[in-house]
C-alpha positions as CSV (number, residue, x, y, z in Angstrom):
1,M,9.6,10.4,-20.6
2,G,7.5,13.5,-20.1
3,L,5.1,13.0,-17.2
4,T,2.1,14.9,-15.9
5,V,0.9,14.3,-12.3
6,S,-2.6,15.5,-11.5
7,V,-4.8,15.4,-8.4
8,L,-7.9,13.3,-9.1
9,A,-10.1,16.0,-7.7
10,D,-8.9,18.3,-10.4
11,R,-9.1,15.7,-13.2
12,P,-12.2,13.6,-12.6
13,D,-12.2,12.9,-16.3
14,L,-9.3,10.6,-15.6
15,A,-11.2,8.3,-13.2
16,D,-12.1,5.7,-15.8
17,A,-8.5,5.4,-17.0
18,L,-7.3,5.2,-13.3
19,W,-9.5,2.2,-12.7
20,S,-8.6,0.5,-15.9
21,M,-4.8,0.9,-15.5
22,P,-3.2,-2.6,-15.6
23,N,-1.5,-3.8,-12.5
24,S,0.8,-6.6,-11.4
25,W,-0.7,-7.5,-8.0
26,P,-1.2,-11.3,-7.2
27,T,-4.9,-12.1,-7.3
28,F,-5.1,-12.9,-3.6
29,M,-3.7,-9.4,-2.7
30,T,-6.9,-7.9,-4.2
31,R,-9.1,-9.9,-2.0
32,D,-8.4,-8.0,1.3
33,P,-11.9,-7.2,2.6
34,I,-10.8,-3.8,3.9
35,A,-9.5,-2.9,0.5
36,R,-12.9,-3.5,-0.9
37,M,-14.2,-0.8,1.5
38,Y,-11.9,1.7,-0.1
39,Y,-11.4,0.7,-3.7
40,T,-14.8,1.6,-5.1
41,P,-15.4,4.7,-7.3
42,D,-17.8,6.3,-4.8
43,V,-15.4,6.0,-1.8
44,V,-12.3,7.0,-3.7
45,E,-14.2,10.0,-4.9
46,L,-14.6,11.1,-1.3
47,F,-10.8,11.2,-1.0
48,A,-10.1,12.5,-4.5
49,D,-7.8,15.3,-3.1
50,Y,-5.5,12.6,-1.9
51,V,-5.3,10.5,-5.1
52,L,-2.8,11.3,-7.8
53,V,-2.9,10.2,-11.5
54,C,0.2,10.2,-13.7
55,Q,0.1,10.4,-17.5
56,D,2.9,10.0,-20.0
57,E,3.5,12.3,-23.0
58,T,0.7,10.6,-24.9
59,G,-1.8,11.2,-22.2
60,T,-1.9,7.5,-21.2
61,V,-2.3,6.9,-17.5
62,V,0.8,5.0,-16.4
63,G,0.9,5.6,-12.7
64,K,-1.3,6.3,-9.7
65,A,-0.9,7.0,-6.0
66,Y,-3.5,6.7,-3.3
67,S,-3.4,8.2,0.2
68,I,-6.0,8.8,3.0
69,P,-6.2,11.2,5.9
70,F,-7.2,10.1,9.3
71,H,-7.0,11.1,13.0
72,L,-4.2,9.6,15.0
73,P,-4.3,10.6,18.7
74,D,-1.3,12.7,19.8
75,G,1.5,10.6,21.2
76,D,0.1,7.3,19.8
77,E,2.5,5.0,18.1
78,L,1.7,4.1,14.5
79,P,-1.0,1.4,14.4
80,I,0.0,-2.3,14.4
81,D,-2.8,-2.9,11.9
82,G,-1.0,-0.8,9.3
83,W,-2.6,-0.7,5.8
84,D,-6.0,-2.1,6.9
85,G,-6.0,0.2,9.9
86,A,-5.3,3.3,7.8
87,I,-8.3,2.6,5.6
88,R,-10.6,1.9,8.5
89,R,-9.5,5.0,10.4
90,G,-9.7,7.1,7.3
91,I,-13.3,6.1,6.5
92,S,-14.3,6.4,10.2
93,T,-12.7,9.9,10.4
94,R,-14.6,10.9,7.3
95,L,-18.0,9.5,8.5
96,T,-17.8,10.9,12.0
97,G,-16.6,14.4,10.8
98,S,-13.4,14.2,13.0
99,A,-10.5,16.3,12.0
100,P,-7.7,14.3,10.4
101,N,-4.2,15.1,11.5
102,T,-2.1,12.7,9.5
103,V,-2.0,11.2,6.0
104,S,-1.1,7.7,5.1
105,A,0.0,6.5,1.7
106,L,-1.9,3.4,0.6
107,E,-0.5,2.5,-2.8
108,I,1.9,3.7,-5.4
109,A,1.4,1.7,-8.6
110,V,3.0,1.9,-12.0
111,A,1.7,0.3,-15.2
112,P,3.8,-2.7,-16.2
113,E,5.0,-1.1,-19.4
114,A,6.3,2.0,-17.5
115,Q,8.2,0.3,-14.8
116,R,12.0,0.7,-14.1
117,R,11.9,4.3,-15.2
118,G,11.9,5.9,-11.8
119,L,8.2,6.7,-11.9
120,S,7.5,5.2,-8.4
121,S,10.1,7.7,-6.9
122,A,8.5,10.6,-8.8
123,L,5.0,9.6,-7.5
124,L,6.3,9.3,-3.9
125,V,7.7,12.9,-4.1
126,A,4.4,14.1,-5.7
127,L,2.4,12.4,-2.9
128,R,4.5,14.0,-0.3
129,E,4.1,17.4,-1.9
130,N,0.4,16.9,-2.2
131,T,0.3,16.1,1.5
132,R,2.1,19.4,2.3
133,R,-0.3,21.2,-0.1
134,L,-3.2,19.9,1.9
135,G,-1.8,21.3,5.2
136,F,-0.2,18.2,6.8
137,D,3.3,18.0,8.2
138,E,3.9,14.3,7.6
139,L,3.2,11.5,5.3
140,I,3.3,8.0,6.7
141,A,3.3,4.8,4.7
142,P,2.7,1.1,5.6
143,L,5.1,-0.3,3.0
144,R,5.0,-3.8,1.5
145,P,8.7,-4.7,1.1
146,N,8.3,-6.7,-2.1
147,G,12.0,-7.8,-2.1
148,K,11.3,-10.2,0.8
149,T,11.7,-13.7,-0.6
150,D,12.1,-15.8,2.6
151,I,8.6,-16.2,3.9
152,N,9.9,-17.5,7.2
153,E,12.1,-14.5,8.0
154,P,10.5,-12.2,10.5
155,M,9.7,-8.8,9.1
156,S,11.3,-7.3,12.2
157,T,14.6,-8.7,10.9
158,Y,14.2,-8.1,7.2
159,A,13.0,-4.5,7.5
160,Y,16.3,-3.4,9.0
161,R,18.7,-5.3,6.7
162,T,21.1,-2.9,5.0
163,R,23.6,-2.9,2.2
164,S,27.3,-1.9,2.6
165,D,26.2,1.7,1.8
166,G,23.8,1.7,4.8
167,L,20.7,1.8,2.7
168,P,18.0,-0.9,3.1
169,T,18.4,-4.2,1.3
170,D,14.8,-4.1,0.2
171,P,14.3,-2.1,-3.0
172,W,11.0,-0.4,-2.1
173,L,12.3,0.5,1.4
174,R,15.4,1.9,-0.3
175,V,13.3,4.2,-2.6
176,H,11.6,5.6,0.5
177,V,14.8,6.1,2.5
178,R,16.6,7.7,-0.4
179,A,13.6,10.1,-0.6
180,G,14.1,11.1,3.0
181,G,11.8,8.6,4.7
182,R,12.6,7.1,8.1
183,I,11.8,3.5,9.0
184,D,9.6,3.7,12.1
185,S,8.3,0.3,13.1
186,V,6.7,-3.0,11.8
187,A,3.0,-3.3,11.5
188,P,2.6,-7.0,12.2
189,R,-1.0,-7.4,11.0
190,S,-1.1,-4.8,8.3
191,M,-3.2,-6.8,5.8
192,V,-5.4,-9.7,6.8
193,I,-6.9,-11.7,4.0
194,P,-9.3,-14.5,5.0
195,G,-11.0,-17.0,2.7
196,T,-12.4,-20.4,2.3
197,L,-10.1,-23.1,0.9
198,D,-12.0,-23.0,-2.3
199,E,-11.5,-19.3,-2.6
200,W,-7.8,-19.7,-2.0
201,R,-7.6,-22.4,-4.6
202,S,-9.2,-20.1,-7.1
203,W,-7.0,-17.2,-6.2
204,T,-3.7,-19.1,-6.3
205,G,-4.2,-22.3,-8.3
206,L,-2.8,-24.2,-5.4
207,P,-4.5,-27.3,-3.9
208,F,-4.7,-26.2,-0.3
209,D,-5.1,-29.9,0.6
210,R,-3.5,-29.9,4.0
211,S,-3.5,-27.9,7.3
212,G,-0.6,-25.7,8.2
213,P,1.5,-23.0,6.5
214,V,1.3,-22.8,2.7
215,E,3.8,-21.0,0.6
216,V,2.0,-18.8,-2.0
217,P,3.9,-17.0,-4.8
218,G,3.9,-13.3,-4.0
219,A,3.2,-13.7,-0.3
220,L,5.6,-12.3,2.3
221,T,4.6,-14.8,4.9
222,P,2.9,-18.2,4.8
223,V,-0.8,-18.6,4.4
224,L,-2.2,-20.6,7.3
225,S,-4.6,-23.3,6.1
226,D,-7.1,-25.2,8.3
227,L,-8.5,-28.2,6.4
228,A,-10.9,-29.1,9.2
229,Q,-12.5,-25.7,9.1
230,G,-12.2,-25.2,5.4
231,T,-10.6,-21.8,5.7
232,A,-7.2,-20.2,5.3
233,V,-5.9,-16.7,6.3
234,Y,-3.0,-14.6,5.3
235,V,-1.6,-12.1,7.8
236,E,0.9,-9.8,6.2
237,P,3.3,-7.5,8.1
238,N,4.3,-4.2,6.6
239,V,6.8,-1.6,7.6
240,W,5.8,1.9,8.7
241,V,7.9,4.7,7.1
242,R,7.6,8.4,8.0
243,H,8.2,11.3,5.6
244,R,8.3,14.9,6.6
245,A,6.0,16.6,4.1
246,S,8.2,19.7,4.3
247,I,11.3,18.0,2.7
């Protein structure tokens, strides 16, 4: 499959196709309030140099990759608030005029009809190369290990599970490690998605009729439901991976 990867800043004409590209995210994953700070056309346009769009040989947009620059104080560990924190820091860095010194990947997505063709790996390499082009030494990524099926297993255990060849058990972590990435740490509250019980019912089709942990398809950890308060919250851990942009 012949692929063309472009920087959105160079191809603003692809913005509409970028936004309309089908995705396979569970509905509740699109309800992160921090995501709504970033995933709007006006905000993404501010970071268009850090957004990649992938087209197949017909010109159809079949993949996209988002990243965001922000300032991380020298010597600081990667933030425990992971994905949400990268967006908050990126927007704050932009609004205050601070100089960013690192770039975080936010999402690499492939259209359903183009999956299982190695496109996610190609976009990861392109995102790293774009990070280098923009003058940064490192790309970091708060990864969502989508192979995790036991919602009760701590991410601190799952993230470091390996196969007999030494590569991570998780497929998405494996893609990154094969590409030269290094697992750094777990971000225990990388994504926080709160909602009323009625909202969670509409997002998942589940009754949410009791207090306590609720297993939701597509979630990596239980959703915590509070019947008395009428709310539920999902706190998702992710895994920080570091890539040298010079690889």
